[in-house]
Each structure stands twice: as C-alpha cells, then as structure tokens.
C-alpha positions in Angstrom: 265.9 150.2 106.5 264.0 150.7 103.5 261.5 153.0 103.5 257.5 152.1 103.5 256.1 151.6 100.3 252.9 153.5 99.6 250.0 150.8 98.6 246.6 152.4 96.8 243.6 150.5 98.3 241.2 152.6 96.3 238.4 150.5 94.7 237.3 150.8 91.1 234.1 152.2 90.6 232.9 149.4 88.9 233.2 147.1 92.3 231.7 149.7 94.3 228.8 149.7 92.4 229.0 145.8 92.1 229.2 145.9 96.0 226.1 148.5 96.3 223.7 146.2 94.1 224.7 143.0 96.3 224.1 145.1 99.4 220.4 146.4 98.1 219.6 142.8 97.2 220.2 141.2 100.4 218.6 143.8 102.0 215.1 143.3 100.1 215.4 139.8 100.5 215.8 140.4 104.1 212.8 142.8 104.2 210.7 140.2 101.7 211.5 136.8 104.2 210.1 139.7 107.1 207.1 140.9 105.2 206.6 137.1 104.2 207.0 135.6 108.0 205.4 138.5 110.1 201.7 138.6 107.8 200.1 135.4 107.7 196.6 134.4 106.3 193.9 132.6 108.5 191.2 130.8 105.9 187.5 131.1 107.1 187.1 127.5 108.3 190.3 127.8 110.4 191.4 129.2 113.9 195.2 130.5 113.8 197.1 129.4 116.9 200.1 131.8 117.7 203.1 129.7 119.2 206.4 131.4 120.6 209.3 129.6 121.4 207.1 126.6 122.0 204.6 128.5 124.2 200.8 129.2 123.3 200.3 132.7 122.9 196.9 133.3 121.3 194.2 132.5 118.9 193.7 134.5 116.0 190.3 135.0 114.1 190.5 133.7 110.0 191.8 137.1 108.1 194.9 138.6 107.7 197.3 138.8 111.0 200.9 139.2 111.9 203.6 137.6 114.3 207.2 138.2 114.9 209.4 136.6 112.4 211.5 134.0 113.3 210.3 133.6 116.8 206.7 132.7 116.3 205.1 130.1 114.7 201.1 129.5 113.5 199.4 126.4 113.7 196.1 126.4 111.6 193.1 124.3 112.7 190.3 123.5 110.9 187.5 124.0 113.3 184.6 124.5 110.8 185.7 121.4 108.9 184.1 118.2 109.6 187.2 115.5 109.9 186.5 111.9 109.6 188.7 108.9 110.2 188.1 105.5 108.5 188.4 102.4 110.0 188.9 98.7 108.5 189.4 100.8 104.6 190.5 104.0 103.6 189.1 106.2 100.6 191.7 106.2 97.6 189.9 108.7 95.5 186.5 110.6 96.8 183.8 111.4 94.0 180.8 110.3 92.3 182.6 106.6 92.0 184.8 106.5 95.0 187.5 104.3 95.5 188.3 102.5 98.3 191.3 100.3 99.4 191.0 97.7 102.2 194.2 95.7 102.3 196.5 96.4 105.2 193.9 97.4 107.1 192.1 94.0 108.1 193.1 94.4 111.5 191.4 97.6 112.7 187.8 95.7 111.3 188.5 92.3 112.1 187.0 91.8 116.1 185.0 89.4 118.3 181.8 89.3 119.3 180.3 88.4 122.3 179.4 85.2 121.4 182.6 84.2 119.9 182.2 85.1 116.5 184.6 87.2 113.8 183.2 90.1 112.4 184.6 92.5 110.0 183.5 95.6 110.8 183.9 98.7 108.8 182.9 102.3 110.4 183.9 106.0 110.1 183.8 108.5 113.0 182.9 111.8 112.2 184.1 115.0 114.3 184.7 118.5 114.8 187.7 120.5 116.7 185.9 122.9 119.0 188.9 123.3 121.1 192.1 124.4 119.2 194.3 124.6 122.4 193.3 121.0 124.0 194.0 119.8 120.6 197.3 121.0 120.4 198.7 121.1 123.6 196.4 118.9 126.1 197.3 115.6 124.1 200.7 114.8 122.4 199.1 113.5 119.2 195.1 114.1 119.3 194.6 112.3 115.9 196.5 108.9 117.0 194.6 109.4 120.5 191.1 109.8 118.7 191.8 106.6 116.7 192.9 104.6 119.5 189.8 105.5 121.1 187.3 104.9 118.4 189.1 101.3 117.5 188.8 100.1 121.1 185.3 101.7 122.0 184.4 99.8 118.7 185.5 96.2 120.1 184.2 97.0 123.6 180.7 97.4 122.4 180.8 94.5 119.5 182.4 92.4 122.3 178.7 92.7 124.1 176.5 91.4 121.4 176.2 88.5 119.2 177.0 88.5 115.5 173.6 88.7 114.6 172.8 91.8 116.4 175.8 93.4 115.4 175.2 92.2 111.6 171.2 92.9 111.4 169.1 94.7 113.9 171.7 96.1 116.4 173.5 98.5 113.8 171.6 101.6 114.9 172.1 100.9 118.6 175.7 100.0 118.3 176.7 102.9 116.4 175.1 105.6 119.3 176.6 103.2 121.9 180.0 103.8 120.5 179.5 107.8 119.7 178.5 107.9 123.4 181.3 106.1 124.4 184.5 108.0 122.7 182.6 111.1 123.2 182.8 110.6 126.7 186.5 109.3 126.4 187.2 112.5 124.5 186.0 114.7 127.2 187.8 112.7 129.6 191.2 113.0 127.9 190.3 116.9 127.2 191.2 116.2 123.4 189.0 119.4 122.2 186.7 117.1 120.0 183.5 116.6 119.7 181.8 113.6 118.3 179.3 114.1 115.3 178.2 110.7 114.1 179.8 106.9 114.1 178.9 105.6 110.8 178.9 102.0 110.4 180.0 101.0 106.7 180.5 97.0 105.5 180.0 94.6 108.5 180.4 90.6 107.3 181.9 87.6 108.6 185.6 86.8 107.6 185.9 85.4 104.1 186.9 81.9 105.1 183.7 81.5 106.9 181.2 83.7 104.7 179.7 81.0 102.8 178.9 78.8 105.8 177.4 82.2 107.4 175.4 83.2 104.0 174.1 79.4 104.4 172.7 80.3 108.2 171.0 83.6 107.0 169.3 82.4 104.4 168.1 79.6 106.4 167.1 82.4 109.4 165.4 84.6 106.7 163.4 81.5 105.6 162.4 80.8 108.8 161.4 84.2 109.4 159.2 84.3 106.0 157.6 80.6 107.0 156.4 82.6 110.3 155.5 85.7 108.7 153.3 83.1 106.4 151.9 81.4 109.5 151.0 84.8 111.2 149.2 86.0 108.1 146.9 83.0 108.0 146.7 83.0 111.7 145.3 86.7 111.2 143.1 85.6 108.5 141.5 82.4 110.0 141.6 83.1 113.6 139.4 86.5 113.3 136.8 85.0 110.9 136.4 81.8 113.2 136.0 84.3 116.3 133.4 86.1 114.5 131.7 82.9 113.2 131.7 81.9 116.9 130.6 85.0 118.4 127.7 84.9 115.6 126.7 81.1 116.5 126.4 82.1 120.0 124.4 85.2 119.4 122.0 83.2 117.0 121.5 80.7 120.1 121.4 83.0 122.4 118.6 84.9 120.3 117.2 81.3 119.7 117.2 80.2 123.5 115.2 84.2 124.3 112.5 82.8 121.5 112.0 80.0 123.3 112.2 81.1 126.7 109.5 84.1 125.1 107.4 81.3 123.9 107.0 79.2 126.6 106.3 81.8 128.9 103.8 83.2 126.3 102.3 79.7 126.4 102.5 79.1 129.9 100.5 82.7 130.5 98.0 81.1 127.7 97.5 77.7 129.6 97.3 80.0 132.9 94.4 82.1 131.5 92.6 78.8 130.0 92.8 77.4 133.1 91.3 80.3 134.6 88.3 79.9 132.1 88.2 76.4 133.0 87.5 76.9 136.4 84.4 79.1 135.6 82.8 76.8 133.2 84.6 73.7 132.6 82.0 72.2 130.0 82.1 75.3 127.6 85.9 75.6 127.7 86.6 71.9 127.2 83.9 72.3 124.2 85.8 75.6 122.8 88.9 74.0 123.2 87.7 70.8 121.5 86.4 73.0 118.5 89.6 75.1 117.9 91.9 71.6 118.1 89.8 70.3 115.2 90.0 73.2 113.1 93.8 72.7 113.2 94.0 69.4 112.8 91.3 68.4 110.3 92.4 70.5 107.4 95.8 68.6 107.3 93.8 65.0 107.6 93.2 65.4 103.6 90.0 63.1 102.7 87.8 62.3 105.6 84.8 61.0 106.9 83.2 61.7 109.8 80.0 59.5 111.4 78.2 58.9 114.3 78.9 56.2 116.6 76.3 54.1 114.9 78.5 54.1 111.7 74.6 54.4 109.6 74.3 55.2 106.4 78.3 54.6 105.6 78.0 53.5 102.2 76.5 56.8 100.3 79.6 58.2 101.9 81.9 55.7 100.8 80.1 56.0 97.1 80.6 59.6 97.1 84.3 59.4 98.1 84.6 57.2 94.9 83.3 60.0 93.0 85.9 62.6 94.7 83.2 64.6 96.3 83.4 64.6 100.2 80.8 64.9 102.9 80.2 65.3 106.1 77.8 64.2 108.8 76.6 65.9 111.8 78.5 65.4 115.0 76.6 63.4 117.8 75.0 65.1 120.5 77.9 64.3 122.9 80.9 66.1 120.4 81.9 63.0 118.9 84.9 60.8 120.1 
C-alpha cells in the first residue's frame, strides 16, 4: 500500500489579506445597513406608525427614532398637512398659472339633478388625517374609500336639487350639505379623517346642451333685469303717489276743519245777533242793514241813490255825465 502523501494547505499571505478585507467590507456593510434600517427620521408635519410583522406597535413623534431592523416597518402619516382630492379634473402643474386636465375624468363629474337635467360638477374635498391608526388599519384603503364616499355624497345632494339651484343660488348650500354628509360617513367608517372644506369649482351643463342652456340663462337674466326695473319704478312712483295722496287727504281734512270752524263761528255769531234782535228788533235790523250796505255799495261802482219819489234826478244824471258821483239822503224809512 502506497504511503499517504502529505499536502500543504497553507494559504499564501496575499490571499489571506484579501479574505480579511472582504470580511471587513461585509461586516461594514452589515453594520451600515443595520444603522440605516434601525434609525429613521419623522418630519415635523408627520407621525411615524411602527408596524412589527404586520401588527401595530406604536406611533412616534417627529424627530430621530429607531426600530428593529428587518422586522419593524414605519408608515409616515402627514397629520399636519392639508390633503385634497379632486373630482372631475386633475391638477397637472400647480403654480401661478396652474394647469388642469379634464379628459378622462368626465364620469366623476357628470351627474343627474333633481329635475332630471344633467350637470357637470367639479369639486375638491380638503381634509386632514386626525387618527393615523384608524387611517391605516380600520379601512383597507382610506383614500379610495374617501373618494367613493365623496362622489356618492355629491350625487345624493345634487340629485335632490334642480339644475338652477346647483348652478346659481344653491352652490353654498350644496357645499355645506356635502361636507356634513361626508364627515358623517367618515366617522361611521372610522377613517380617522376630518373634512375641512368642500369647494365647488366649475359647474356647467354638458357640452351638447350648453348653447340651449346659455340661451335659457340669458332669458332668465333678462327677466330678472325687467323685474328689477319694474320694482325700481314701483319704489319710485308708489311712495310719491302715496305721499301726494296723504298730502291731499291732509289738505282736505284741513279744509273741512276750516269750513266747520267757520260754520260754527257763523252759527255762534248768528245766535248772538238773534239774541240782540230779540232784545231790540228795530235797532238790530237797522244796524244789520247798514253794515250790509257798507259792504255791498263799494262793489257797485257808479251808483245813484234817490228817495221813493225820484225827484231831482236830472241834476244827478248831469253830475254822472260830468263824472261826479253824488248821493241823496235816504228817506225816513231807511230806503228800499
């Protein structure tokens, strides 16, 4: 039997050195990977949710934190940031002159109103995450669920109103009701979300019927203009007429009061005269006659007063011709 031959397994020094270098590099990579996978940073507007083998462990505050490498995972939830979902369009580029894209999103915004008309409603839902645990674990996909809830709520509220209400006077009311309805459903589903605002953007009729709808709107606006003009004329004319009527009534009442007071004064004067007449009929009669003639004669112009016999009339007539007025004495009975 041949003798066993001895083999020399000694590694050359240069290979040993390479092996040590490789070992050092591997160990360094492992340490570096462990360091990067152990420590993580949470931004000020976020909360870190640590999940270990698919199970919730804790929520960590902003700053530098650590976790178990290869075992723990971290979900960063932006709790201090206002988020939004757009419906009927998408923002392509935000800025001073933002760019939007509507193509491909018409099905989200096209909906039926309560009076069986179609409206193209674009809106934005602005919200914040207030409970990271519920947001991540209570619902499989909170963003998708919120989108479905928002679209269903908008279709329900718009479906209860006419197209004119949605397009004009009812916009603010629609926004508030949609916001309240979405918030109620979010709380019921425990999404961990707070709805801050629902903003209605463009609301238009569908393109095929837009010309007819614009014509109807123009007619309605013209009707409102005419109604406003009529109201303005009414407010200008009616108060003036009422004032004139009131003035006429007051003047009539004043005239009536004046006539009544004069009549009452004349009645009182007549009663006084009658009382004097009872006491001295002839004297009162003579005085009334003289007072009456005193008022009447100055209004007669040229006049000739004679006695009953009519004597000496010619000289008086000659005096009238000469432009001189004369008067004879009254008879003893006081004249006719």
